[in-house]
C-alpha positions as semicolon CSV with decimal commas, in nm:
position;residue;x (nm);y (nm);z (nm)
1;X;-0,536;-2,580;-0,847
2;X;-0,353;-2,634;-0,532
3;X;0,016;-2,431;-0,515
4;X;0,260;-2,551;-0,294
5;X;0,411;-2,477;0,044
6;X;0,713;-2,300;0,000
7;X;0,472;-2,108;-0,338
8;X;0,178;-2,074;-0,024
9;X;0,438;-1,919;0,298
10;X;0,530;-1,608;-0,004
11;X;0,244;-1,571;-0,013
12;X;0,086;-1,514;0,328
13;X;0,427;-1,330;0,360
14;X;0,236;-1,092;0,112
15;X;-0,009;-1,116;0,289
16;X;0,147;-1,026;0,592
17;X;0,309;-0,710;0,472
18;X;-0,059;-0,549;0,346
19;X;-0,134;-0,556;0,670
20;X;0,175;-0,396;0,735
21;X;0,104;-0,142;0,524
22;X;-0,227;-0,041;0,608
23;X;-0,105;0,011;0,972
24;X;0,187;0,260;0,856
25;X;-0,005;0,390;0,613
26;X;-0,241;0,491;0,931
27;X;0,045;0,585;1,108
28;X;0,117;0,827;0,866
29;X;-0,223;0,960;0,902
30;X;-0,247;1,027;1,270
31;X;0,060;1,234;1,211
32;X;-0,034;1,451;0,971
33;X;-0,416;1,427;1,182
34;X;-0,154;1,578;1,474
35;X;-0,075;1,828;1,239
36;X;-0,363;1,934;1,161
37;X;-0,317;1,816;0,802
38;X;-0,620;1,674;0,777
39;X;-0,625;1,651;0,430
40;X;-0,316;1,421;0,385
41;X;-0,486;1,252;0,711
42;X;-0,759;1,199;0,526
43;X;-0,569;1,119;0,259
44;X;-0,335;0,849;0,410
45;X;-0,626;0,691;0,590
46;X;-0,753;0,579;0,259
47;X;-0,440;0,476;0,134
48;X;-0,505;0,210;0,486
49;X;-0,830;0,072;0,389
50;X;-0,715;0,050;0,061
51;X;-0,425;-0,207;0,176
52;X;-0,622;-0,418;0,384
53;X;-0,867;-0,427;0,058
54;X;-0,496;-0,569;-0,065
55;X;-0,410;-0,804;0,175
56;X;-0,788;-1,024;0,104
57;X;-0,697;-0,961;-0,232
58;X;-0,408;-1,258;-0,132
59;X;-0,645;-1,407;0,088
60;X;-0,897;-1,507;-0,084
61;X;-0,677;-1,665;-0,404
62;X;-0,452;-1,908;-0,151
63;X;-0,873;-1,979;-0,032
64;X;-0,961;-2,047;-0,369
65;X;-0,684;-2,228;-0,419
66;X;-0,726;-2,438;-0,129
67;X;-0,457;-2,330;0,100
68;X;-0,482;-2,186;0,394
69;X;-0,448;-1,708;0,399
70;X;-0,228;-1,741;0,726
71;X;-0,129;-1,340;0,929
72;X;0,232;-1,354;0,998
73;X;0,299;-1,048;1,340
74;X;0,350;-0,751;1,253
75;X;0,514;-0,535;1,483
76;X;0,357;-0,086;1,516
77;X;0,514;0,092;1,265
78;X;0,814;0,272;1,305
79;X;0,711;0,572;1,096
80;X;0,728;0,932;1,246
81;X;0,701;1,223;0,968
82;X;0,736;1,594;1,076
83;X;0,624;1,727;0,782
84;X;0,372;1,630;0,418
85;X;0,667;1,565;0,284
86;X;0,874;1,375;0,451
87;X;0,553;1,061;0,542
88;X;0,494;1,120;0,147
89;X;0,820;1,018;0,107
90;X;0,779;0,721;0,404
91;X;0,536;0,615;0,262
92;X;0,678;0,631;-0,128
93;X;0,976;0,417;0,046
94;X;0,742;0,192;0,234
95;X;0,557;0,080;-0,140
96;X;0,863;0,051;-0,295
97;X;0,933;-0,227;-0,094
98;X;0,596;-0,349;-0,109
99;X;0,673;-0,372;-0,531
100;X;1,023;-0,542;-0,461
101;X;0,778;-0,812;-0,245
102;X;0,591;-0,828;-0,531
103;X;0,837;-0,895;-0,793
104;X;0,979;-1,150;-0,542
105;X;0,629;-1,335;-0,536
106;X;0,586;-1,351;-0,920
107;X;0,896;-1,434;-1,049
108;X;0,837;-1,738;-0,720
109;X;0,484;-1,779;-0,874
110;X;0,757;-1,842;-1,204
111;X;0,989;-2,111;-1,031
112;X;0,651;-2,237;-0,894
113;X;0,539;-2,263;-1,268
114;X;0,200;-2,169;-1,106
115;X;0,047;-1,990;-1,390
116;X;-0,312;-1,936;-1,166
117;X;-0,166;-1,685;-0,928
118;X;-0,089;-1,480;-1,284
119;X;-0,360;-1,231;-1,318
120;X;-0,295;-1,153;-0,972
121;X;0,028;-1,141;-0,960
122;X;0,018;-0,953;-1,293
123;X;-0,263;-0,697;-1,165
124;X;-0,062;-0,581;-0,832
125;X;0,247;-0,483;-1,063
126;X;-0,005;-0,311;-1,208
127;X;-0,087;-0,242;-0,961
128;X;0,209;-0,157;-0,822
129;X;0,351;0,095;-1,097
130;X;0,034;0,365;-0,997
131;X;0,080;0,390;-0,611
132;X;0,465;0,442;-0,742
133;X;0,350;0,708;-0,958
134;X;0,045;0,892;-0,723
135;X;0,273;0,911;-0,413
136;X;0,593;1,016;-0,604
137;X;0,403;1,287;-0,800
138;X;0,208;1,426;-0,398
139;X;0,560;1,475;-0,336
140;X;0,643;1,653;-0,670
141;X;0,373;1,909;-0,572
142;X;0,492;1,909;-0,208
143;X;0,836;1,938;-0,344
144;X;0,723;2,254;-0,580
145;X;0,475;2,487;-0,268
146;X;0,868;2,482;-0,065
147;X;0,768;2,740;0,207
148;X;0,463;2,795;0,115
149;X;0,214;2,796;0,360
150;X;-0,130;2,802;0,148
151;X;0,016;2,670;-0,119
152;X;0,092;2,362;0,176
153;X;-0,289;2,365;0,321
154;X;-0,444;2,424;-0,067
155;X;-0,244;2,092;-0,113
156;X;-0,418;1,903;0,146
157;X;-0,812;2,046;0,056
158;X;-0,665;1,855;-0,266
159;X;-0,635;1,576;-0,063
160;X;-0,919;1,588;0,095
161;X;-1,122;1,510;-0,189
162;X;-0,976;1,206;-0,308
163;X;-1,377;1,049;-0,354
164;X;-1,322;0,738;-0,143
165;X;-1,526;0,515;-0,462
166;X;-1,153;0,443;-0,539
167;X;-1,087;0,202;-0,253
168;X;-1,154;-0,042;-0,498
169;X;-1,374;-0,272;-0,311
170;X;-1,543;-0,373;-0,509
171;X;-1,221;-0,451;-0,741
C-alpha cells in the first residue's frame, strides 16, 4: 500500500504546488481588491480556499498510505494584475501549470505501477479540465465586455455570486 520514495516525493511536490496555487489566487484577489473589483476578489479568494482543499486531498492520500506528506518551500507569488483580464489570464496560466503537473503525476504513478493512486488522480484530471474551462469562460466574458465599464462591473457583480458550497470541503 505504501508508495515508493520517488513517487512520494512527486506527490509532495504536488502538495507544494497546490499551496502555491492558493497563494497565487490570494495575491490575485488582493490585486482585484485594490482596484475595487470586489466580486472578482471574492471569486479569487474562494478559489484560493479551494486550492487548500486540493492540497489536503494529496496530504490525506499520502498519510492514509503510510507515506509522509511534506510541504516544500514556497516563495511569495510573483503575480500582479492591472486589470481583471490580466488577473484571470494569470490564473489560467497557473491552472495550466497545475494541469501539466497532474498529468506528470499520473504518468509517474502509472510507471511505478501504483494503482492505488488512480482514483485520486482521475478526480484531479477531471477537476483540472473544469478549472481551466471555468477560468477560460471568465476570460471570454471579460473580452466580450471590452472597454465597457458597466459591462465589467456587471461581470464583477456576477463573480461575487459564486456559491460558497463549491469549495468541495466535503468532497
